[in-house]
C-alpha positions in Angstrom: 96.9 107.2 147.5 96.7 103.5 148.3 93.3 104.1 150.4 91.6 105.7 147.3 91.8 102.3 145.6 90.0 100.8 148.9 86.9 102.9 148.5 84.3 104.0 151.1 81.2 102.2 150.3 80.2 98.5 150.2 77.4 96.8 148.5 76.4 93.3 148.0 75.0 91.6 144.9 73.2 88.3 144.7 74.0 85.8 141.7 71.7 83.3 140.3 73.1 80.7 142.4 72.3 82.8 145.6 76.0 83.5 146.0 76.5 86.9 147.8 79.6 88.8 146.1 80.9 91.9 147.6 81.3 94.8 145.4 83.5 97.8 146.1 82.5 101.3 144.7 85.7 103.6 144.5 85.1 107.0 146.1 86.8 110.3 145.8 87.7 110.3 149.6 89.3 107.3 151.0 88.6 106.1 154.6 91.2 107.2 157.1 93.5 104.8 158.6 95.4 106.1 161.6 97.1 102.9 162.9 96.1 102.0 166.4 97.2 98.2 166.4 99.6 96.3 164.0 100.4 92.6 163.7 102.8 90.6 161.4 102.1 87.0 160.3 104.7 84.2 161.5 105.8 83.6 157.8 106.3 87.5 157.4 104.3 87.6 154.3 101.6 89.8 155.7 101.0 92.8 158.0 97.5 93.5 159.4 96.7 97.1 160.8 93.9 98.1 162.7 92.8 101.6 162.8 90.9 104.3 165.0 88.0 104.2 162.7 87.5 100.5 163.1 88.7 99.2 159.9 91.5 96.5 159.3 94.0 96.7 156.5 95.7 93.5 155.1 99.0 94.3 153.4 101.3 91.9 151.4 104.9 91.9 152.1 107.0 91.2 148.8 110.3 89.5 148.7 112.0 92.7 148.0 110.5 93.9 151.3 108.0 96.2 149.5 104.6 96.3 151.0 101.5 96.3 149.0 97.9 96.9 150.1 95.4 93.8 149.6 92.3 94.5 151.1 90.3 96.4 153.8 88.0 94.7 156.2 84.8 96.4 157.7 83.1 95.0 160.9 83.9 97.0 163.8 82.0 100.0 165.0 84.7 101.3 167.2 88.5 101.8 167.2 90.7 98.6 166.9 92.3 98.2 170.4 94.5 95.0 169.6 95.1 92.2 167.4 96.4 88.6 167.8 96.8 85.6 165.6 94.0 83.3 165.7 95.7 79.9 164.5 99.2 78.7 164.0 98.2 76.2 161.2 99.1 77.4 157.8 95.9 76.3 156.2 93.8 78.6 158.5 95.2 82.1 158.1 93.3 83.6 160.9 93.6 86.6 163.0 91.5 88.0 165.8 90.7 91.7 166.4 89.3 93.3 169.4 87.6 97.1 169.4 87.2 99.7 172.3 83.5 98.8 172.7 84.0 95.3 173.4 83.6 93.6 169.8 85.6 90.6 168.9 86.1 89.2 165.4 87.9 86.2 164.0 88.9 86.9 160.4 90.1 84.8 157.5 92.7 87.0 156.1 93.0 84.9 152.9 89.6 86.1 151.7 88.5 88.7 154.1 85.7 86.6 155.7 84.5 87.2 159.3 84.4 83.7 160.6 83.1 84.4 164.0 82.1 87.5 166.1 81.0 88.5 169.7 80.6 91.3 171.9 81.9 91.3 175.5 81.4 93.6 178.4 85.2 93.8 178.8 87.8 95.9 176.6 90.8 94.2 175.7 93.9 96.4 175.4 96.2 93.3 174.6 96.0 89.9 173.2 98.6 87.2 172.9 98.5 84.0 171.0 100.1 81.3 172.9 100.3 77.5 172.8 100.0 76.2 176.3 101.7 72.9 177.1 98.2 71.1 177.9 96.4 72.6 174.7 96.1 71.2 171.5 95.3 74.7 170.0 96.4 78.2 170.4 94.7 80.2 173.2 94.4 83.9 173.4 95.7 85.4 176.7 93.7 88.8 177.1 94.2 91.8 179.5 92.6 95.1 179.5 90.4 97.5 181.3 89.4 94.9 183.9 91.2 93.3 186.9 91.2 89.7 185.3 93.2 87.9 182.6 90.8 85.9 180.3 92.1 82.7 178.5 89.9 82.7 175.5 89.5 80.0 172.6 90.0 82.0 169.1 87.9 79.8 167.2 84.7 80.5 169.2 85.9 83.6 171.1 84.5 82.0 174.3 86.3 82.5 177.6 87.6 79.3 178.8 89.0 80.3 182.1 89.7 83.4 184.2 93.1 84.4 186.1 91.9 86.6 189.0 93.5 88.3 192.0 92.8 87.7 195.5 95.5 90.6 196.7 95.2 94.0 195.5 93.0 93.5 192.4 93.5 96.0 189.7 93.4 96.4 185.9 96.5 94.4 184.3 98.9 96.5 182.3 100.8 93.9 180.7 101.5 90.3 180.9 103.7 87.4 179.5 104.1 83.5 179.6 107.0 82.0 180.9 108.2 78.2 180.1 111.9 77.4 180.9 113.7 74.8 178.8 116.9 73.3 179.1 119.9 73.5 176.4 118.6 70.6 174.7 115.1 72.1 174.5 113.5 69.8 177.0 111.0 71.4 179.3 112.0 72.2 182.9 108.5 71.7 184.2 105.0 70.7 182.5 103.4 73.8 183.7 103.0 77.2 182.1 103.4 80.3 184.0 101.7 83.7 183.5 103.4 86.5 185.0 101.4 90.1 185.0 101.6 93.6 186.3 98.8 95.7 187.4 98.4 99.4 187.0 99.3 99.9 190.7 102.7 97.9 190.2 101.7 94.5 191.8 103.4 91.6 190.0 101.1 88.5 189.8 102.1 85.0 189.1 99.8 82.2 188.0 100.9 78.7 187.5 98.7 76.7 184.9 98.5 73.0 185.3 95.8 72.1 182.7 93.0 71.5 185.1 91.6 74.9 184.8 87.9 75.4 183.8 85.3 78.3 183.6 83.4 77.3 186.9 86.2 78.5 189.3 88.5 81.4 188.8 92.1 80.7 189.1 93.7 82.8 191.7 97.5 83.9 191.6 100.2 81.9 193.5 102.3 84.9 194.3 101.9 88.8 194.5 104.6 91.2 195.1 104.5 95.2 194.9 107.2 96.8 192.8 108.1 100.4 191.9 106.4 100.3 188.5 103.1 102.1 187.8 101.2 101.9 184.5 103.5 99.6 182.7 103.6 99.6 178.9 105.0 96.2 178.2 106.4 93.3 180.2 108.6 91.0 178.2 110.4 87.7 179.4 113.8 87.3 177.7 113.4 84.3 175.1 117.2 83.5 175.5 117.1 83.6 179.4 113.7 83.2 180.9 115.2 84.4 184.4 115.3 87.9 183.3 112.1 90.2 182.6 111.9 93.7 180.9 109.3 96.2 182.1 108.8 99.4 180.4 107.2 102.4 181.7 106.7 105.8 180.3 109.2 107.3 182.7 111.8 104.3 183.0 112.6 100.8 181.9 113.7 98.2 184.3 115.2 94.6 184.4 114.1 92.2 186.9 115.0 88.7 188.1 111.7 86.7 187.2 112.5 84.4 190.3 111.9 86.7 193.1 111.5 90.0 191.1 114.5 91.8 192.5 115.4 94.9 190.5 118.7 94.4 188.4 119.0 97.6 186.6 117.0 100.7 185.5 117.2 103.6 183.0 115.1 106.8 182.9 113.4 108.3 179.7 115.1 110.7 177.6 114.4 114.6 178.1 111.0 115.2 176.0 110.3 111.7 175.4 108.3 108.7 177.0 109.3 105.3 176.6 106.4 103.3 175.0 107.8 99.8 174.5 110.9 97.5 174.4 112.0 93.9 173.6 115.2 91.7 174.3 117.9 91.4 171.3 119.9 88.9 173.1 120.6 87.7 176.6 122.5 91.1 177.4 120.9 93.4 174.9 117.6 95.3 174.9 116.1 97.8 172.5 113.6 100.4 174.1 111.6 102.9 171.8 109.9 106.0 172.8 106.6 107.9 171.7 109.0 110.0 169.3 109.5 107.0 167.2 113.1 106.6 168.2 114.7 103.3 169.3 117.6 102.9 171.7 119.8 99.8 172.2 121.1 99.0 175.4 123.8 96.5 176.8 123.0 95.2 180.2 125.7 95.1 183.0 127.1 91.4 182.7 127.8 91.7 186.6 124.2 91.8 187.1 123.2 89.0 185.0 125.5 86.4 186.7 123.9 83.7 188.1 120.7 84.7 186.5 121.0 82.7 183.2 119.2 79.5 182.8 121.0 77.1 180.5 119.6 76.6 177.3 
């Protein structure tokens, strides 16, 4: 019923001061909102949902954990493929959306304005907002239906530089960024490390030093073939950046991030497919299936001995 209050038709009306005011006409039939992508703001006060019809919903999360619809944003002409934060600053509540026809938009979710937009020949399936060591602002790490990883400025939606493959280039299924720290919170090194896995199961590693630019692609430092096809997610353990979780539809696996040796593996349940997972602690992971079920696993301590970086 909440969609009925959002309406299906937009008009604009000019005032005497030439200010354009959006007006919503409420219709009998609300737009569909089959969610294809979802994002929560760091302060946990807002949830953003993108749907197969191209709309974006902004939801408010109350202190009692109740969720209330606030607004719906129209701007995309195709299904939303992924969402990401556009800024880490409190005074600029921006999010970035990408659709299945290459459209990208930067939104101010406080008032629903589209701040910037562009259309690329590439389709992004995943965007991660990350603050690199050498960057003053957040950057988007994007992968999708193409063999590269794009590092994009969320404010201008311009590609800053490209991570490419010399060995067995293929579409990137998933990626994450590693940056080990000591127990006191000090950096082990000044470089950021991007780890990715291709559709064909090739693990790629790029080390970023801050000298990267758009004039020349950055090629991988390492490449290794593992038994992992069409990965759903690749996640580094935030409590121990020497272990990595890779989830495929038929199994999930834990690898040593140093040399990508397999530490443990678990097959899917009968009639279900794994669709994602994450670390709960150093020795616990949660993995969820396409049936909407989540499973909590405790990792064998014997396999983690010697793999834990001091934090």
